[in-house]
N, CA, C and O atoms as a MOPAC input file, in Angstrom:
PM7 MOZYME 1SCF
protein

 N    144.16300 1    63.37600 1   121.67400 1
 C    144.01100 1    62.09500 1   120.44700 1
 C    142.94700 1    62.49100 1   119.93300 1
 O    143.07400 1    62.90300 1   118.78000 1
 N    141.47900 1    62.53200 1   120.55800 1
 C    140.35800 1    62.67500 1   120.19700 1
 C    139.81900 1    63.72800 1   119.15400 1
 O    138.97700 1    63.67500 1   118.25600 1
 N    141.11400 1    65.24200 1   119.91800 1
 C    140.97900 1    66.54400 1   119.67000 1
 C    142.06400 1    66.38800 1   117.74800 1
 O    141.60500 1    66.95000 1   116.75400 1
 N    143.14400 1    65.72000 1   117.69600 1
 C    143.52700 1    65.56300 1   116.48300 1
 C    143.04800 1    65.20300 1   115.82700 1
 O    143.34100 1    65.68400 1   114.73300 1
 N    141.81900 1    63.99700 1   115.78700 1
 C    141.21300 1    63.00700 1   114.71100 1
 C    140.24300 1    64.29200 1   114.26500 1
 O    139.96700 1    64.45200 1   113.07700 1
 N    139.81700 1    65.06800 1   115.15000 1
 C    138.20800 1    66.30000 1   114.39100 1
 C    139.59700 1    67.21100 1   113.68100 1
 O    139.39000 1    67.85200 1   112.65100 1
 N    140.49500 1    67.20700 1   114.08900 1
 C    141.29500 1    68.42500 1   113.28000 1
 C    141.48200 1    67.59200 1   111.81300 1
 O    141.01700 1    68.06300 1   110.77500 1
 N    142.10500 1    66.49400 1   111.83600 1
 C    142.28500 1    65.82100 1   110.33000 1
 C    141.30300 1    66.02100 1   109.84700 1
 O    141.28700 1    66.75400 1   108.85900 1
 N    139.85900 1    65.34400 1   110.44000 1
 C    138.47600 1    65.64600 1   109.63700 1
 C    138.43000 1    66.08300 1   108.89500 1
 O    138.20100 1    65.76500 1   107.72800 1
 N    138.81800 1    67.68100 1   109.79000 1
 C    138.40000 1    69.10100 1   109.11000 1
 C    139.07500 1    69.45100 1   108.32100 1
 O    138.56500 1    70.09900 1   107.40700 1
 N    140.61500 1    69.17500 1   108.29800 1
 C    141.45500 1    69.11500 1   107.09600 1
 C    140.39100 1    68.75800 1   106.10100 1
 O    139.58700 1    69.59300 1   105.68700 1
 N    140.40000 1    67.56800 1   105.74500 1
 C    139.94200 1    66.42000 1   104.47400 1
 C    139.25300 1    67.04000 1   104.42700 1
 O    139.43400 1    67.51000 1   103.30400 1
 N    138.11500 1    67.71000 1   104.98000 1
 C    136.34900 1    68.44500 1   104.12000 1
 C    136.80200 1    69.15300 1   103.73600 1
 O    136.52700 1    69.11000 1   102.53700 1
 N    137.79500 1    70.39600 1   104.03500 1
 C    138.09000 1    71.48800 1   103.56100 1
 C    138.90100 1    71.13300 1   102.95300 1
 O    138.95800 1    71.93900 1   102.02400 1
 N    139.95500 1    70.10700 1   102.76700 1
 C    141.12200 1    70.15800 1   101.20500 1
 C    139.85000 1    69.52900 1    99.54300 1
 O    139.93900 1    69.62700 1    98.31900 1
 N    138.84200 1    68.93700 1   100.49900 1
 C    137.69800 1    68.30300 1    99.66300 1
 C    136.83900 1    70.15100 1    99.12800 1
 O    136.79200 1    70.81700 1    98.09300 1
 N    136.54600 1    70.23200 1    99.92800 1
 C    135.54300 1    71.63100 1    99.64800 1
 C    136.30900 1    72.41300 1    98.52700 1
 O    135.62200 1    73.04400 1    97.72300 1
 N    137.59700 1    72.42600 1    98.41100 1
 C    138.56500 1    73.43300 1    97.94200 1
 C    138.99000 1    72.21300 1    96.41100 1
 O    139.23700 1    72.51500 1    95.24300 1
 N    138.95000 1    71.37100 1    96.81900 1
 C    139.32700 1    70.36500 1    95.41900 1
 C    137.51800 1    71.19600 1    94.57400 1
 O    137.49600 1    71.78000 1    93.49100 1
 N    136.64000 1    71.03300 1    95.22300 1
 C    134.94300 1    71.18300 1    94.53600 1
 C    135.41200 1    72.36900 1    94.11800 1
 O    136.11000 1    72.82900 1    93.21500 1
 N    135.06400 1    72.56900 1    94.65800 1
 C    135.54600 1    74.27300 1    93.95700 1
 C    136.56100 1    75.14300 1    92.94400 1
 O    136.71200 1    76.32400 1    92.63000 1
 N    137.08300 1    74.02600 1    92.66800 1
 C    138.07500 1    74.05200 1    91.59700 1
 C    138.19200 1    73.31000 1    90.81300 1
 O    139.23400 1    73.22700 1    90.16400 1
 N    136.51300 1    72.04500 1    90.50200 1
 C    136.97900 1    72.04300 1    89.48300 1
 C    135.28400 1    72.62500 1    88.56100 1
 O    135.09600 1    72.73200 1    87.34900 1
 N    134.26500 1    72.90600 1    89.77200 1
 C    133.36200 1    73.77000 1    89.17400 1
 C    133.92000 1    74.98200 1    88.46800 1
 O    133.17900 1    75.31100 1    87.54100 1
 N    134.97400 1    75.75000 1    88.59700 1
 C    134.99300 1    76.38700 1    88.34500 1
 C    135.04900 1    77.08600 1    86.91000 1
 O    134.84900 1    78.26400 1    86.61100 1
 N    135.45800 1    75.74400 1    85.93900 1
 C    135.97200 1    75.84300 1    84.69600 1
 C    133.89400 1    76.43300 1    84.29700 1
 O    133.54000 1    77.39500 1    83.61500 1
 N    133.31500 1    75.77900 1    84.76900 1
 C    132.06000 1    75.68600 1    84.14000 1
 C    130.89000 1    76.21100 1    84.60900 1
 O    129.84000 1    75.59700 1    84.41500 1
 N    130.91000 1    77.61400 1    85.40100 1
 C    130.51900 1    79.02300 1    85.71900 1
 C    130.87800 1    79.52900 1    84.81700 1
 O    132.00700 1    79.32200 1    84.37000 1
 N    129.81800 1    80.54700 1    84.14300 1
 C    129.76500 1    80.84200 1    83.24200 1
 C    129.39600 1    81.99200 1    83.32000 1
 O    128.99700 1    82.55000 1    82.29800 1
 N    129.42000 1    82.60800 1    84.43800 1
 C    129.55800 1    84.42900 1    84.62300 1
 C    130.72300 1    85.13600 1    84.81700 1
 O    131.77400 1    84.78800 1    85.35400 1
 N    130.37100 1    86.25000 1    84.27100 1
 C    131.23600 1    87.59600 1    84.18800 1
 C    131.95100 1    87.36600 1    85.07200 1
 O    131.36000 1    86.92100 1    86.05600 1
 N    133.35200 1    87.50700 1    85.20400 1
 C    133.30200 1    87.77400 1    86.17800 1
 C    133.61400 1    86.60100 1    87.89800 1
 O    133.89700 1    86.91700 1    89.05300 1
 N    133.36700 1    85.23400 1    87.21100 1
 C    133.26400 1    84.12500 1    88.14300 1
 C    134.77300 1    83.69000 1    88.54200 1
 O    134.99900 1    83.06800 1    89.58100 1
 N    135.88300 1    84.10600 1    87.53900 1
 C    137.29900 1    83.86600 1    88.32800 1
 C    137.42400 1    84.67900 1    89.16700 1
 O    138.27500 1    84.51200 1    90.04000 1
 N    136.60300 1    85.81200 1    89.15200 1
 C    137.86000 1    86.69600 1    90.73900 1
 C    136.92100 1    86.48900 1    91.57300 1
 O    137.27500 1    86.76700 1    92.71900 1
 N    135.51200 1    85.99200 1    91.46000 1
 C    134.76900 1    85.45200 1    92.75200 1
 C    135.60700 1    84.25600 1    93.14700 1
 O    136.35600 1    84.54700 1    94.08000 1
 N    135.71100 1    83.12700 1    92.77700 1
 C    135.81800 1    82.21700 1    92.84600 1
 C    137.73000 1    82.47100 1    93.54100 1
 O    138.29600 1    81.66600 1    94.28000 1
 N    138.12400 1    83.32400 1    93.20000 1
 C    140.02100 1    83.59900 1    93.38300 1
 C    139.34500 1    84.02200 1    95.05300 1
 O    140.04800 1    83.45300 1    95.88900 1
 N    138.01500 1    84.98100 1    95.84400 1
 C    137.59000 1    85.58300 1    96.72300 1
 C    136.91200 1    84.57300 1    98.11800 1
 O    136.79400 1    84.67700 1    99.33900 1
 N    136.56300 1    83.51500 1    96.95400 1
 C    136.42100 1    82.29200 1    97.98200 1
 C    137.45400 1    81.51400 1    98.58900 1
 O    137.31400 1    80.82700 1    99.60100 1
 N    138.76700 1    81.69200 1    97.75000 1
 C    139.66000 1    80.77600 1    98.12900 1
 C    141.23100 1    81.47300 1    98.66200 1
 O    142.36000 1    81.13900 1    99.02200 1
 N    140.45200 1    82.55500 1    98.43700 1
 C    141.37900 1    83.56700 1    99.25300 1
 C    141.16000 1    84.55100 1   101.68700 1
 O    141.74000 1    85.07500 1   102.63800 1
 N    139.78500 1    84.00900 1   101.08500 1
 C    139.13800 1    84.32600 1   102.29100 1
 C    138.30700 1    83.37900 1   103.31800 1
 O    138.12200 1    82.21100 1   102.97700 1
 N    137.73500 1    83.89500 1   104.72000 1
 C    137.56800 1    82.06500 1   104.58800 1
 C    136.24300 1    82.79200 1   105.02300 1
 O    135.88800 1    81.80300 1   104.38300 1
 N    135.31700 1    83.39000 1   105.38500 1
 C    133.76600 1    83.92800 1   104.85700 1
 C    134.12100 1    85.61600 1   103.77300 1
 O    135.12400 1    86.33000 1   103.73700 1
 N    132.61000 1    85.72600 1   102.94100 1
 C    132.46600 1    85.99400 1   101.63000 1
 C    130.97300 1    86.74800 1   101.66000 1
 O    130.03300 1    85.95500 1   101.72100 1
 N    130.77900 1    87.53200 1   101.64200 1
 C    129.72600 1    88.15500 1   101.23600 1
 C    128.85600 1    88.36300 1   100.22500 1
 O    129.34800 1    89.20300 1    99.47100 1
 N    127.98700 1    88.06600 1    99.91600 1
 C    127.81300 1    88.86600 1    97.57700 1
 C    127.60200 1    90.04800 1    97.70500 1
 O    127.14800 1    90.48700 1    96.64900 1
 N    127.71600 1    90.97300 1    98.63000 1
 C    128.26500 1    92.25900 1    98.36100 1
 C    130.18600 1    92.51000 1    97.96900 1
 O    130.92500 1    93.22600 1    97.29400 1
 N    130.22200 1    91.68000 1    98.66800 1
 C    131.81900 1    91.95100 1    98.07600 1
 C    132.38300 1    91.44300 1    96.99700 1
 O    133.52000 1    91.77200 1    96.65700 1
 N    131.36700 1    90.25000 1    96.07900 1
 C    131.65100 1    89.56900 1    94.67000 1
 C    131.51400 1    90.82800 1    93.92500 1
 O    130.88900 1    90.59500 1    92.89000 1
 N    131.88600 1    92.24200 1    94.03900 1
 C    131.99700 1    92.58200 1    93.13800 1
 C    132.21900 1    93.10600 1    91.18600 1
 O    131.77000 1    93.85300 1    90.31600 1
 N    133.21000 1    92.07600 1    91.44700 1
 C    132.90400 1    91.25800 1    89.46500 1
 C    131.98600 1    91.11500 1    89.27900 1
 O    131.79000 1    91.62100 1    88.17500 1
 N    131.27700 1    90.78300 1    89.57300 1
 C    129.56000 1    89.67700 1    89.38300 1
 C    128.77600 1    90.85900 1    88.31500 1
 O    128.12800 1    90.72500 1    87.27700 1
 N    129.19700 1    92.08100 1    89.14500 1
 C    128.39100 1    93.78400 1    88.76500 1
 C    127.20900 1    93.92800 1    89.26500 1
 O    126.77000 1    95.07800 1    89.21800 1
 N    126.25600 1    92.77900 1    89.93800 1
 C    125.86200 1    93.29300 1    90.71600 1
 C    125.23500 1    92.20100 1    92.08800 1
 O    125.48800 1    90.99600 1    92.09100 1
 N    124.64400 1    92.68100 1    92.86900 1
 C    124.04000 1    92.43500 1    94.19000 1
 C    123.66500 1    90.45600 1    93.58800 1
 O    124.02300 1    89.42400 1    94.15700 1
 N    122.89000 1    90.60800 1    92.35100 1
 C    121.41400 1    90.46800 1    92.32100 1
 C    122.07900 1    89.09200 1    92.08700 1
 O    121.83000 1    88.05100 1    92.69400 1
 N    122.94400 1    89.28000 1    91.12100 1
 C    124.30900 1    88.43000 1    89.77100 1
 C    124.85300 1    87.54400 1    91.21100 1
 O    124.88100 1    86.31600 1    91.28600 1
 N    125.31900 1    88.62400 1    92.43700 1
 C    126.25200 1    87.80700 1    93.34500 1
 C    125.74300 1    86.37300 1    93.91000 1
 O    126.25900 1    85.25700 1    93.86100 1
 N    124.20400 1    86.97000 1    94.61400 1
 C    123.53100 1    86.00900 1    95.00500 1
 C    122.96000 1    84.75500 1    94.24900 1
 O    123.05000 1    83.59700 1    94.65700 1
 N    122.55400 1    85.03200 1    93.46100 1
 C    122.38300 1    83.96500 1    92.07100 1
 C    124.16000 1    83.03400 1    92.04900 1
 O    124.19200 1    81.81100 1    92.19200 1
 N    125.12100 1    83.64200 1    91.90500 1
 C    126.05900 1    83.22100 1    91.80100 1
 C    126.96500 1    82.24600 1    93.44600 1
 O    127.88400 1    81.45100 1    93.64100 1
 N    126.17700 1    82.82500 1    94.04700 1
 C    126.48700 1    81.99800 1    95.54800 1
 C    125.55200 1    80.51400 1    95.49000 1
 O    126.08800 1    79.42600 1    95.70300 1
 N    123.67600 1    80.69700 1    95.08200 1
 C    123.23000 1    79.84800 1    95.21600 1
 C    123.44600 1    79.09900 1    94.14000 1
 O    122.35900 1    78.85900 1    93.61500 1
 N    124.53800 1    78.50100 1    93.42100 1
 C    124.86100 1    78.31400 1    92.39700 1
 C    125.89400 1    77.48100 1    92.94200 1
 O    126.41000 1    76.52200 1    92.36900 1
 N    126.14200 1    77.88600 1    94.01800 1
 C    127.55500 1    77.16600 1    94.35100 1
 C    127.83600 1    76.91700 1    95.27000 1
 O    128.95200 1    76.79700 1    95.77400 1
 N    126.74600 1    76.78100 1    95.69400 1
 C    125.64100 1    75.77300 1    97.49400 1
 C    125.27200 1    74.75900 1    96.19400 1
 O    126.09600 1    73.84500 1    96.24200 1
 N    124.43300 1    74.57500 1    95.14300 1
 C    124.18300 1    74.14100 1    94.13800 1
 C    125.08300 1    72.86100 1    93.85900 1
 O    124.71600 1    71.70600 1    94.07700 1
 N    125.68600 1    73.04600 1    93.60700 1
 C    126.76400 1    72.55800 1    93.06800 1
 C    128.23800 1    72.07200 1    93.76800 1
 O    129.32900 1    71.72800 1    93.31200 1
 N    127.76300 1    72.20700 1    94.88900 1
 C    128.32700 1    71.77900 1    96.41200 1
 C    129.78000 1    71.99400 1    96.63100 1
 O    130.66400 1    71.23900 1    97.03500 1
 N    129.78000 1    73.61700 1    96.13300 1
 C    130.84400 1    73.74200 1    95.81100 1
 C    131.16300 1    74.80000 1    96.94300 1
 O    132.38500 1    74.93500 1    96.99700 1
 N    130.56800 1    75.53400 1    97.79100 1
 C    130.18700 1    75.76600 1    99.73700 1
 C    129.44400 1    76.18700 1   100.04400 1
 O    128.70400 1    76.49300 1    99.10900 1
 N    129.14700 1    76.41500 1   100.81300 1
 C    128.16800 1    76.46800 1   101.95100 1
 C    127.67800 1    77.65000 1   102.35600 1
 O    128.11100 1    78.62700 1   101.74600 1
 N    126.63400 1    77.90300 1   103.50200 1
 C    126.37700 1    79.10000 1   103.32000 1
 C    126.26800 1    79.02300 1   104.90600 1
 O    125.58100 1    78.12300 1   105.39000 1
 N    126.91800 1    79.92900 1   105.73100 1
 C    127.83000 1    80.07300 1   107.05900 1
 C    127.22100 1    81.03200 1   108.40100 1
 O    127.75100 1    81.32300 1   109.47300 1
 N    125.82900 1    81.38100 1   107.80200 1
 C    125.43600 1    82.31400 1   108.94200 1
 C    123.95200 1    81.92500 1   109.40100 1
 O    123.76500 1    82.14000 1   110.59900 1
 N    122.52100 1    81.23900 1   108.49600 1
 C    121.23400 1    80.52100 1   108.19200 1
 C    121.06600 1    81.53900 1   108.92500 1
 O    121.20200 1    81.29800 1   110.12500 1
 N    120.73900 1    82.94400 1   108.57200 1
 C    120.02200 1    83.90700 1   108.19300 1
 C    119.31500 1    83.76400 1   106.87400 1
 O    119.84800 1    83.24800 1   105.89200 1
 N    118.34700 1    84.14400 1   106.88700 1
 C    117.64800 1    85.12700 1   105.16900 1
 C    118.32300 1    86.62900 1   104.71800 1
 O    118.70900 1    86.92800 1   103.58900 1
 N    118.35100 1    87.58100 1   106.08000 1
 C    118.54300 1    89.06600 1   105.76300 1
 C    119.98000 1    88.94500 1   105.06300 1
 O    120.32300 1    89.26200 1   103.92400 1
 N    120.87400 1    88.25200 1   106.36700 1
 C    122.92600 1    88.60200 1   105.75900 1
 C    123.32100 1    87.73100 1   105.62400 1
 O    123.24300 1    86.97400 1   106.59200 1
 N    124.17400 1    87.08600 1   104.07600 1
 C    125.02700 1    86.22600 1   104.28400 1
 C    125.63500 1    86.15400 1   104.22500 1
 O    126.24100 1    86.94800 1   103.50500 1
 N    126.43200 1    84.95900 1   104.99000 1
 C    127.97500 1    84.94400 1   104.40000 1
 C    128.22500 1    83.73500 1   103.98900 1
 O    127.31700 1    83.00900 1   104.39200 1
 N    129.46400 1    82.79700 1   103.02700 1
 C    128.85700 1    82.15700 1   102.38900 1
 C    131.15100 1    81.81200 1   102.49100 1
 O    132.20000 1    82.45200 1   102.56400 1
 N    130.62800 1    80.35400 1   102.41800 1
 C    132.47200 1    79.91100 1   102.79300 1
 C    132.82000 1    78.50100 1   102.39500 1
 O    131.90900 1    77.72300 1   102.68300 1
 N    133.84200 1    77.94400 1   101.83000 1
 C    134.59800 1    76.90000 1   101.68900 1
 C    134.16600 1    76.13500 1   102.98500 1
 O    134.66500 1    75.04200 1   103.25200 1

């Protein structure tokens, strides 16, 4: 029973984060932001280097940092050198 409660809690949190990302998406002004948001919605984890629609690694890192500030995504790895982001 406790496992079912935990799964429900995790699913609710995930749904809230997806809604948050969808709400924030129109406010993002970066070129290629729409494609980048679609990657976050379709993948479990996203490396900034995979956000090729943003045209540079620096822009991708800044985009991910901005999404964290807005509370739409979170950093999953806890490392400074290689980071993965996800909902």
